[in-house]
VMD Tcl script that draws the C-alpha trace (Angstrom):
set ca {
  {-1.79 -32.14 1.79}
  {1.68 -30.22 2.66}
  {3.46 -33.27 0.88}
  {1.08 -32.85 -2.27}
  {1.79 -28.91 -2.21}
  {5.77 -29.38 -1.98}
  {5.59 -31.77 -4.75}
  {3.47 -29.51 -6.70}
  {5.66 -27.07 -6.18}
  {8.77 -28.96 -7.20}
  {7.02 -30.02 -10.66}
  {6.34 -26.37 -11.29}
  {9.89 -25.47 -10.44}
  {11.25 -28.24 -12.29}
  {9.60 -27.80 -15.95}
  {12.90 -26.03 -16.88}
  {14.57 -29.27 -16.96}
  {11.75 -31.14 -18.97}
  {11.58 -28.41 -21.71}
  {15.13 -27.60 -21.91}
  {15.70 -29.78 -25.13}
  {12.73 -27.34 -26.64}
  {14.24 -24.37 -25.55}
  {17.73 -25.04 -26.76}
  {18.06 -21.70 -28.03}
  {17.49 -19.90 -24.59}
  {20.72 -19.16 -22.65}
  {22.27 -21.08 -19.82}
  {22.37 -18.13 -17.21}
  {18.24 -17.14 -17.66}
  {17.55 -21.03 -17.53}
  {19.26 -20.91 -14.25}
  {17.53 -17.64 -13.05}
  {14.25 -18.74 -13.40}
  {13.74 -21.23 -10.31}
  {15.42 -18.09 -7.96}
  {12.75 -16.05 -9.54}
  {9.76 -18.37 -8.99}
  {11.07 -18.75 -5.33}
  {11.12 -15.00 -5.28}
  {7.51 -14.66 -6.15}
  {6.72 -17.79 -4.08}
  {8.12 -16.34 -0.98}
  {7.31 -12.24 -1.54}
  {3.83 -12.66 -0.13}
  {5.01 -13.80 2.98}
  {7.20 -10.80 3.22}
  {3.85 -8.32 4.00}
  {3.64 -8.60 0.33}
  {6.43 -6.26 -0.02}
  {4.52 -3.12 1.28}
  {7.07 -2.47 3.68}
  {9.65 -0.32 2.25}
  {12.75 -2.72 3.59}
  {11.20 -5.35 2.28}
  {10.79 -3.89 -1.10}
  {14.22 -2.61 -1.32}
  {15.79 -5.49 -0.11}
  {14.04 -7.38 -2.50}
  {15.20 -4.88 -5.07}
  {19.06 -5.45 -4.41}
  {18.02 -9.65 -4.81}
  {16.00 -8.91 -7.96}
  {19.07 -6.70 -9.43}
  {21.27 -9.61 -8.89}
  {18.96 -11.92 -10.55}
  {19.29 -9.70 -13.77}
  {22.95 -9.00 -13.17}
  {23.44 -12.50 -13.31}
  {21.96 -12.99 -16.81}
  {23.86 -9.69 -18.46}
  {27.31 -10.60 -16.56}
  {27.29 -14.27 -18.37}
  {25.67 -12.67 -21.45}
  {27.12 -9.41 -21.85}
  {23.92 -8.24 -23.65}
  {20.57 -7.86 -22.89}
  {16.96 -7.67 -24.72}
  {14.70 -5.12 -24.89}
  {11.69 -3.97 -26.93}
  {10.54 -1.11 -28.32}
  {6.64 -0.40 -27.99}
  {3.96 1.79 -26.41}
  {3.69 -0.15 -23.48}
  {7.61 0.38 -22.78}
  {7.33 3.96 -23.75}
  {4.88 4.43 -20.93}
  {6.83 2.79 -18.31}
  {9.43 4.92 -19.14}
  {7.46 7.87 -18.80}
  {6.02 6.84 -15.19}
  {9.62 6.21 -14.37}
  {10.97 9.40 -15.23}
  {7.97 11.38 -13.48}
  {8.89 9.40 -10.56}
  {12.51 10.38 -10.77}
  {11.36 14.07 -11.35}
  {9.05 14.11 -8.11}
  {12.45 14.00 -6.03}
  {12.84 17.83 -6.40}
  {9.44 19.15 -6.37}
  {8.25 16.58 -4.34}
  {6.92 17.40 -0.60}
  {9.39 15.01 0.64}
  {12.46 14.46 -1.00}
  {13.68 11.46 0.75}
  {10.18 10.10 0.36}
  {10.30 10.90 -3.41}
  {13.46 8.92 -3.54}
  {12.00 5.95 -2.11}
  {8.87 6.53 -4.44}
  {11.35 6.22 -7.50}
  {12.83 3.29 -6.04}
  {9.59 1.37 -6.26}
  {8.92 2.07 -9.46}
  {12.71 1.16 -10.74}
  {11.75 -1.71 -8.91}
  {8.94 -2.45 -11.28}
  {11.40 -1.60 -14.26}
  {14.00 -3.78 -13.39}
  {11.64 -6.63 -12.98}
  {9.71 -6.00 -16.37}
  {13.50 -5.92 -17.87}
  {14.12 -9.11 -16.57}
  {11.15 -10.64 -17.79}
  {11.68 -9.45 -21.15}
  {14.55 -11.93 -21.07}
  {11.85 -15.00 -20.84}
  {9.01 -16.67 -22.96}
  {5.44 -15.88 -22.40}
  {5.29 -19.80 -21.09}
  {8.01 -19.03 -18.79}
  {6.58 -16.40 -17.03}
  {3.33 -18.18 -16.54}
  {5.62 -20.71 -14.93}
  {6.34 -18.06 -12.25}
  {2.80 -17.03 -12.27}
  {1.39 -20.21 -11.16}
  {3.35 -19.62 -7.76}
  {0.66 -17.30 -6.86}
  {-1.86 -19.90 -6.22}
  {0.49 -22.09 -4.36}
  {1.70 -18.67 -2.07}
  {-1.94 -18.18 -1.32}
  {-2.62 -21.77 -0.29}
  {0.15 -21.95 2.01}
  {-0.31 -19.05 3.68}
  {-4.04 -19.59 4.17}
  {-3.07 -22.98 5.60}
  {-0.51 -21.68 7.95}
  {-2.48 -18.43 9.08}
  {-5.32 -20.94 10.04}
  {-2.68 -23.04 12.19}
  {-1.19 -19.56 13.65}
  {-4.46 -18.58 14.81}
  {-4.63 -21.28 17.34}
  {-1.52 -19.78 19.39}
  {-1.89 -16.70 21.31}
  {1.18 -15.44 20.33}
  {0.69 -15.25 16.81}
  {-3.08 -14.85 16.68}
  {-2.73 -11.17 16.25}
  {-0.59 -11.42 13.44}
  {-2.68 -13.14 10.87}
  {-6.17 -11.89 12.23}
  {-7.17 -8.07 12.59}
  {-8.60 -6.61 15.60}
  {-12.26 -6.63 13.94}
  {-11.53 -10.36 13.39}
  {-10.54 -10.58 9.80}
  {-8.59 -13.08 8.39}
  {-5.38 -10.81 6.90}
  {-2.73 -13.31 6.50}
  {1.11 -11.99 6.17}
  {-0.44 -9.20 4.29}
  {-1.40 -7.56 7.47}
  {-4.29 -5.76 5.66}
  {-7.35 -7.96 5.16}
  {-8.56 -6.38 1.47}
  {-5.29 -7.44 -0.04}
  {-4.59 -10.56 1.10}
  {-8.34 -11.60 -0.19}
  {-7.43 -10.18 -3.59}
  {-3.97 -11.81 -3.82}
  {-6.34 -15.26 -3.10}
  {-8.58 -14.34 -5.63}
  {-6.20 -13.92 -8.42}
  {-4.57 -17.19 -7.21}
  {-7.91 -18.72 -7.95}
  {-8.40 -17.49 -11.01}
  {-4.83 -18.40 -11.91}
  {-5.42 -22.18 -10.73}
  {-8.88 -22.27 -12.50}
  {-7.74 -21.26 -15.37}
  {-4.17 -23.09 -15.72}
  {-5.19 -26.30 -14.26}
  {-7.76 -28.46 -16.19}
  {-9.23 -31.11 -14.39}
  {-7.59 -34.78 -15.32}
  {-10.36 -37.30 -16.52}
  {-11.48 -40.78 -14.84}
  {-9.10 -42.04 -17.47}
  {-6.53 -40.90 -19.51}
  {-4.47 -37.49 -18.93}
  {-5.50 -33.93 -18.63}
  {-3.88 -30.99 -20.19}
  {-1.45 -30.13 -17.13}
  {-2.20 -32.96 -14.40}
  {-0.88 -36.31 -15.25}
  {-3.56 -38.51 -12.89}
  {-5.60 -41.19 -13.44}
  {-6.68 -42.08 -9.74}
  {-9.95 -40.37 -8.23}
  {-7.62 -39.20 -5.30}
  {-5.72 -37.24 -7.47}
  {-8.73 -35.67 -8.91}
  {-9.85 -34.59 -5.07}
  {-6.83 -32.25 -4.92}
  {-8.02 -30.51 -8.13}
  {-10.69 -29.34 -5.68}
  {-8.51 -28.45 -2.55}
  {-6.52 -25.31 -3.63}
  {-9.37 -23.46 -4.71}
  {-11.52 -24.37 -1.86}
  {-8.74 -23.71 0.51}
  {-8.50 -20.19 -1.45}
  {-12.20 -19.54 -1.03}
  {-12.19 -19.92 2.69}
  {-9.36 -17.30 3.06}
  {-11.17 -14.71 0.95}
  {-14.67 -15.25 3.37}
  {-12.63 -15.26 6.30}
  {-11.03 -11.88 5.09}
  {-14.07 -10.23 5.65}
  {-13.44 -8.00 2.40}
  {-16.82 -7.20 1.13}
  {-16.12 -5.78 -2.13}
  {-13.33 -8.53 -3.25}
  {-15.98 -11.26 -2.29}
  {-18.60 -9.57 -4.27}
  {-15.82 -9.90 -6.93}
  {-15.24 -13.12 -6.44}
  {-18.72 -14.23 -6.96}
  {-18.89 -12.53 -10.29}
  {-15.72 -13.97 -11.41}
  {-16.90 -17.35 -10.73}
  {-20.11 -16.73 -12.06}
  {-18.25 -15.76 -15.47}
  {-15.86 -18.49 -15.21}
  {-19.08 -21.21 -14.67}
  {-21.53 -19.42 -17.05}
  {-19.33 -17.71 -19.82}
  {-16.39 -19.82 -20.05}
  {-18.68 -23.10 -19.30}
  {-16.58 -24.37 -16.06}
  {-19.58 -26.38 -14.85}
  {-17.80 -27.09 -11.13}
  {-16.99 -23.63 -10.69}
  {-20.63 -22.25 -9.39}
  {-20.37 -24.72 -6.76}
  {-17.66 -22.87 -4.95}
  {-20.06 -19.49 -4.57}
  {-22.70 -22.23 -2.69}
  {-19.56 -23.53 -0.56}
  {-18.63 -20.09 0.32}
  {-22.27 -19.11 1.24}
  {-22.51 -21.91 3.48}
  {-19.24 -21.64 5.42}
  {-20.28 -17.50 5.85}
  {-24.08 -18.49 6.89}
  {-22.96 -21.43 9.04}
  {-20.56 -19.08 11.00}
  {-23.31 -16.25 11.36}
  {-25.70 -18.73 12.70}
  {-23.27 -20.33 15.04}
  {-22.07 -17.05 16.49}
  {-24.73 -14.48 16.12}
  {-21.49 -12.31 14.64}
  {-21.20 -10.40 11.35}
  {-17.60 -10.28 11.56}
  {-15.04 -12.18 9.70}
  {-16.84 -14.71 7.92}
  {-20.02 -13.26 8.47}
  {-19.46 -9.47 7.34}
  {-19.92 -10.45 3.50}
  {-24.03 -10.20 5.27}
  {-23.33 -6.47 6.23}
  {-22.68 -5.39 2.78}
  {-25.94 -3.35 2.20}
  {-25.98 -2.61 5.96}
  {-22.91 -0.69 6.88}
  {-21.46 1.98 4.55}
  {-19.06 3.53 6.68}
  {-16.33 2.32 4.78}
  {-17.36 3.06 1.50}
  {-18.25 6.47 3.06}
  {-14.80 7.10 3.90}
  {-13.46 6.14 0.78}
  {-15.61 8.60 -1.03}
  {-14.77 11.16 1.41}
  {-10.68 10.52 0.66}
  {-11.17 10.68 -3.10}
  {-13.23 13.96 -2.87}
  {-10.42 15.47 -0.92}
  {-7.70 13.59 -3.44}
  {-9.47 15.20 -6.32}
  {-9.24 18.93 -4.76}
  {-5.39 18.38 -4.11}
  {-4.79 16.76 -7.84}
  {-6.39 19.96 -8.99}
  {-4.28 22.32 -7.53}
  {-1.26 20.24 -8.11}
  {-1.55 18.41 -11.14}
  {2.20 17.67 -11.85}
  {1.89 15.47 -8.51}
  {3.32 15.98 -4.71}
  {5.85 12.95 -4.34}
  {5.46 9.82 -2.40}
  {3.92 10.10 0.34}
  {3.06 13.67 -0.41}
  {-0.74 12.86 0.26}
  {0.10 12.02 3.40}
  {1.71 14.62 4.40}
  {-0.60 17.79 2.88}
  {-3.74 15.51 4.35}
  {-3.77 17.05 7.75}
  {-3.65 20.78 5.92}
  {-6.34 20.09 3.30}
  {-8.76 17.37 4.22}
  {-12.24 18.10 4.70}
  {-13.23 15.54 7.20}
  {-11.58 13.36 10.32}
  {-9.50 10.45 8.76}
  {-5.64 9.59 8.64}
  {-4.55 7.48 6.01}
  {-1.39 6.86 4.38}
  {-2.97 6.00 0.55}
  {-6.06 7.17 -1.07}
  {-7.67 3.85 -1.57}
  {-7.46 4.21 -4.90}
  {-4.56 3.46 -7.14}
  {-6.09 5.24 -10.24}
  {-5.97 8.58 -8.15}
  {-2.72 7.42 -5.73}
  {-0.83 7.52 -9.38}
  {-2.02 10.98 -9.85}
  {-1.18 12.29 -6.39}
  {2.06 11.09 -6.31}
  {3.30 11.49 -9.96}
  {0.81 13.73 -11.58}
  {-1.89 13.63 -14.06}
  {0.36 12.59 -17.02}
  {1.28 9.44 -15.08}
  {-2.32 8.49 -14.83}
  {-2.68 8.75 -18.03}
  {0.21 6.47 -19.04}
  {-1.04 3.98 -16.25}
  {-4.44 3.87 -17.86}
  {-2.38 3.50 -21.52}
  {-0.52 0.63 -20.01}
  {-4.01 -1.22 -18.86}
  {-5.69 -0.43 -21.97}
  {-2.76 -1.95 -24.08}
  {-2.27 -4.77 -21.65}
  {-5.66 -5.82 -21.71}
  {-5.99 -5.52 -25.52}
  {-3.26 -7.84 -26.18}
  {-3.34 -10.27 -23.21}
  {-5.36 -13.56 -23.80}
  {-7.34 -15.86 -21.04}
  {-5.48 -16.02 -17.72}
  {-3.77 -12.67 -18.18}
  {-6.38 -10.47 -19.38}
  {-9.10 -11.56 -16.67}
  {-6.50 -11.00 -13.81}
  {-5.46 -7.22 -15.46}
  {-9.01 -6.78 -15.24}
  {-9.76 -7.51 -11.94}
  {-6.48 -5.30 -10.84}
  {-7.91 -2.79 -12.94}
  {-11.26 -3.04 -10.87}
  {-10.06 -3.45 -7.44}
  {-7.52 -0.43 -7.87}
  {-10.60 1.84 -7.44}
  {-11.05 0.43 -4.27}
  {-7.92 -0.34 -2.91}
  {-4.13 0.78 -2.81}
  {-3.03 -2.95 -4.57}
  {0.26 -1.22 -6.33}
  {1.54 -0.44 -2.90}
  {2.21 -3.90 -2.30}
  {4.78 -4.80 -4.94}
  {3.41 -8.21 -5.09}
  {0.19 -7.09 -6.73}
  {2.38 -4.88 -9.03}
  {4.63 -8.10 -9.88}
  {1.43 -10.10 -11.02}
  {0.54 -6.91 -13.21}
  {3.53 -6.67 -14.84}
  {3.54 -10.52 -15.76}
  {0.30 -10.19 -17.18}
  {1.26 -7.59 -19.41}
  {2.80 -7.76 -22.52}
  {6.05 -5.85 -22.96}
  {7.74 -8.32 -25.59}
  {5.56 -6.58 -28.19}
  {6.76 -4.85 -31.53}
  {10.56 -4.63 -32.25}
  {13.15 -6.57 -30.10}
  {16.87 -5.10 -29.92}
  {19.87 -6.46 -27.90}
  {21.73 -4.19 -26.34}
  {25.58 -5.06 -25.94}
  {27.20 -4.33 -22.33}
  {30.52 -4.42 -21.05}
  {31.18 -6.25 -17.99}
  {32.26 -2.90 -15.86}
  {29.27 -0.96 -16.92}
  {27.07 -4.02 -15.81}
  {28.73 -4.27 -12.25}
  {28.87 -0.79 -11.64}
  {25.11 0.08 -12.22}
  {24.16 -3.49 -10.04}
  {26.43 -2.18 -7.44}
  {24.86 1.26 -7.31}
  {21.03 -0.30 -7.43}
  {22.07 -3.29 -4.36}
  {24.06 -0.54 -2.31}
  {21.14 1.98 -2.58}
  {18.71 -0.46 -1.88}
  {20.89 -1.80 1.02}
  {21.43 1.65 2.89}
  {17.91 3.00 2.49}
  {16.39 -0.48 3.25}
  {18.81 -0.44 6.58}
  {17.11 3.23 7.62}
  {13.81 1.65 6.81}
  {14.14 -1.57 8.95}
  {15.41 0.60 12.15}
  {12.59 3.06 11.46}
  {10.27 0.07 11.70}
  {12.01 -1.32 15.01}
  {11.68 2.14 16.30}
  {15.15 3.00 16.11}
  {14.22 6.58 14.76}
  {17.25 8.65 15.75}
  {19.51 6.04 14.47}
  {17.34 5.45 11.06}
  {17.33 9.45 10.55}
  {21.30 9.25 10.98}
  {21.82 6.65 8.28}
  {19.09 8.10 6.05}
  {17.76 12.27 7.25}
  {15.45 12.90 4.18}
  {12.63 10.60 5.45}
  {9.91 12.97 7.04}
  {8.02 10.47 8.71}
  {11.21 9.15 10.50}
  {12.49 12.53 11.60}
  {8.80 13.61 12.93}
  {9.22 11.08 15.58}
  {12.64 11.47 16.00}
  {11.65 15.20 17.08}
  {8.43 14.13 18.87}
  {10.75 11.50 21.11}
  {13.78 13.60 21.58}
  {14.12 15.72 25.38}
  {16.67 17.98 24.36}
  {15.41 21.00 23.18}
  {18.45 21.61 20.55}
  {17.66 18.50 19.12}
  {13.91 19.26 18.75}
  {14.65 22.61 17.37}
  {17.40 21.10 14.86}
  {14.69 18.10 13.59}
  {11.84 20.43 13.06}
  {14.03 23.37 11.59}
  {15.01 20.72 8.98}
  {11.62 19.61 8.25}
  {9.96 22.79 7.64}
  {12.44 24.17 5.19}
  {11.02 20.99 3.02}
  {7.50 21.44 4.24}
  {6.44 24.52 5.93}
  {2.92 23.16 6.69}
  {4.12 20.56 9.07}
  {1.80 21.07 11.92}
  {3.79 18.59 14.18}
  {6.84 20.63 13.99}
  {5.17 23.82 15.02}
  {3.66 21.90 17.91}
  {7.18 20.84 19.27}
  {8.47 24.02 18.75}
  {5.73 25.52 21.03}
  {6.75 23.07 23.87}
  {10.14 24.25 23.60}
  {9.21 27.94 23.76}
  {6.65 27.26 26.72}
  {9.90 25.76 28.55}
  {11.97 29.02 27.72}
  {9.16 31.32 28.73}
  {9.22 32.78 25.31}
  {5.10 33.28 25.28}
  {5.21 35.36 22.09}
  {6.75 32.45 19.99}
  {4.88 29.94 21.61}
  {1.39 31.62 21.00}
  {2.93 31.76 17.06}
  {3.96 28.39 16.73}
  {0.93 26.72 18.59}
  {-1.37 28.93 16.46}
  {0.26 27.30 13.22}
  {0.12 23.98 14.57}
  {-3.76 24.47 15.24}
  {-4.15 25.96 11.38}
  {-2.45 22.63 9.90}
  {-3.96 20.19 12.24}
  {-7.39 21.67 11.70}
  {-9.27 18.21 12.76}
  {-7.21 17.21 15.70}
  {-9.13 18.54 18.63}
  {-6.76 18.09 21.17}
  {-4.55 20.92 19.65}
  {-7.37 23.33 20.41}
  {-7.36 22.35 23.85}
  {-3.53 22.75 24.50}
  {-3.49 25.82 22.35}
  {-6.18 27.45 24.80}
  {-4.24 26.58 27.97}
  {-0.87 27.89 26.72}
  {-3.12 31.11 25.82}
  {-4.46 31.28 29.34}
  {-0.90 30.51 30.87}
  {0.80 33.43 28.57}
  {-2.51 35.83 29.52}
  {-1.70 35.15 33.43}
  {1.86 35.93 32.97}
  {1.19 39.22 30.68}
  {-1.37 40.45 33.06}
  {1.00 39.99 36.00}
  {3.45 42.25 33.87}
  {1.27 44.48 33.31}
  {1.44 43.90 29.30}
  {-2.00 44.93 28.52}
  {-1.14 44.74 24.65}
  {-0.14 41.35 24.64}
  {-2.82 40.30 27.25}
  {-5.59 41.58 24.48}
  {-3.67 39.57 21.82}
  {-4.20 36.34 23.86}
  {-8.01 36.97 24.54}
  {-7.94 37.64 20.91}
  {-6.55 34.23 20.01}
  {-9.15 32.94 22.08}
  {-11.93 34.40 20.24}
  {-10.56 33.23 17.21}
  {-10.64 29.82 18.34}
  {-13.92 29.84 18.56}
  {-14.56 31.62 15.23}
  {-12.56 28.77 13.95}
  {-14.17 25.78 15.25}
  {-17.94 27.51 13.95}
  {-16.12 27.67 10.44}
  {-14.78 24.60 10.42}
  {-18.06 23.03 11.42}
  {-19.95 24.38 8.35}
  {-16.97 23.76 5.67}
  {-16.81 19.84 6.91}
  {-17.67 17.27 3.86}
  {-21.19 16.03 5.04}
  {-19.75 12.64 4.07}
  {-17.86 12.65 7.36}
  {-20.81 12.46 9.48}
  {-21.45 8.91 7.62}
  {-18.17 7.64 9.02}
  {-17.25 5.93 12.22}
  {-15.06 8.90 12.60}
  {-17.60 11.87 12.56}
  {-16.35 15.03 14.08}
  {-16.81 16.51 17.53}
  {-16.05 20.29 17.83}
  {-16.63 20.63 21.24}
  {-13.82 21.58 23.65}
  {-13.48 19.89 26.76}
  {-14.33 21.51 29.95}
  {-11.20 22.69 30.88}
  {-10.77 24.86 27.87}
  {-14.70 26.15 28.29}
  {-13.87 26.99 32.09}
  {-10.79 28.98 30.76}
  {-12.84 30.84 27.97}
  {-15.51 31.61 30.15}
  {-12.97 33.53 32.35}
  {-12.26 35.82 29.52}
  {-15.73 36.12 28.46}
  {-15.40 34.35 25.14}
  {-16.85 31.22 26.05}
  {-20.08 31.48 23.76}
  {-21.01 28.67 21.40}
  {-17.97 26.57 22.56}
  {-20.28 24.27 24.69}
  {-22.98 23.81 22.45}
}
mol new
graphics top color blue
foreach p $ca { graphics top sphere $p radius 0.5 }
foreach p [lrange $ca 0 end-1] q [lrange $ca 1 end] { graphics top cylinder $p $q radius 0.2 }
display resetview
């Protein structure tokens, strides 16, 4: 089995040699870069799908080198003028502008670099013919098959099991997220079934040159392995999408053997449930119509996201939704992305960017045929329920299937010095911010913040973990200048004020912390304890005025919780994170002491 896949990979990557005579008009530099680009597509899924910013930024540097190599040899670059290119440039410009109005300018820079990465990747593929782009796309099923087999092996070892299996016993491969892992395998299955023709018993197939029965069996191995991975992921929506796709391929496109894969998948799932009695992992498909908590959670995210978009149609910059979430959410949840890439685009870069993305897909689906059209349709559908484009590998697949080479072709002559400077700037920018993000991932928040001090979440961690009051105040002040509704900063400042005995400032900051973290119940209990401490101090000092302020703030907490319960979206009660508006026993005792406990323990 491994030898087959290695040989298949070798065959795909060596096509450039056999086809060189037929492509004599292609530049040598372009030909030499194609295997490297194919290798990047093969390896990238194993790097968490390039969802982590440091992997994405380091890969940006690598892809820039590929484009730089072509430009340096040719001293010119091909580009096309069409609506798709203009739409893509529009999204790139909007992502750049978000740096100046986004909630976190440092995160908005990373968001801009993500879009720039897609633009460079797209420009790189304008240098190649459609057949050559398909060679790169054919790396997807090979990568998915390798990943599934390797994950199955890693499951056997306690030290690596948790890396490829989620806490809910779902296969997640190297993507660290079962839904995207499953969807990547589905795209690989579609590409394989559409682009590979079953060889006849005698004679040659269109792609595979095989006459023996053993070689025919290999035709089925990859899609079966990919199907097993999809079922093992427990991704219910992707499993449904897989069934519908296989039915389409079997009935509409007359691929007679394809429906047997559906039966095989049901046998695997049913056998797992019968043997284990569990509907997790393989058996999760059987809970599609029984457990709606995840779907209700999605609806809750979307409703809150739509409200934010209406208030800020120009967008909030990359990660803006995540930072504003605690302030404007109407239920209990914490998520970096809204689990809908269409809405996420509007949240990050504005409604105009969303419209341009829709234009890209409409034109892409209209102008593409066969495999590329089906893949684009699947991505467009799956984006409704997940954050596919946060995984750069999925974005690459999308761009490979869109045709940006329609319309007028232009050749731009470039000077070596200009090319070198542009490539160096992009390379160094990716390496700089990528290094800072890698240190953040390793838990070195202070060092990461020192290298790149504009990433808000990193600075929040550095602030929270610091024990130096001056450092805490400096971090909090820097964050609040950018985003004055960062509740965690007011929390940190309140603790510093408490340690200094400045109770008035403590109450002010803790009150804001509760206001901007309204569904974090621990904050209310901490607030009441602080108010009790301050009231005791003011009472001992004979400060009646401030004592009364403390008591009024306690009453305000009770009123705020009652109001919050009324405002909470009913959808949140249908999720696993249903809110509990009760204060703890200590808080209730404190409130009873001041005569404001009525209703808090109900």
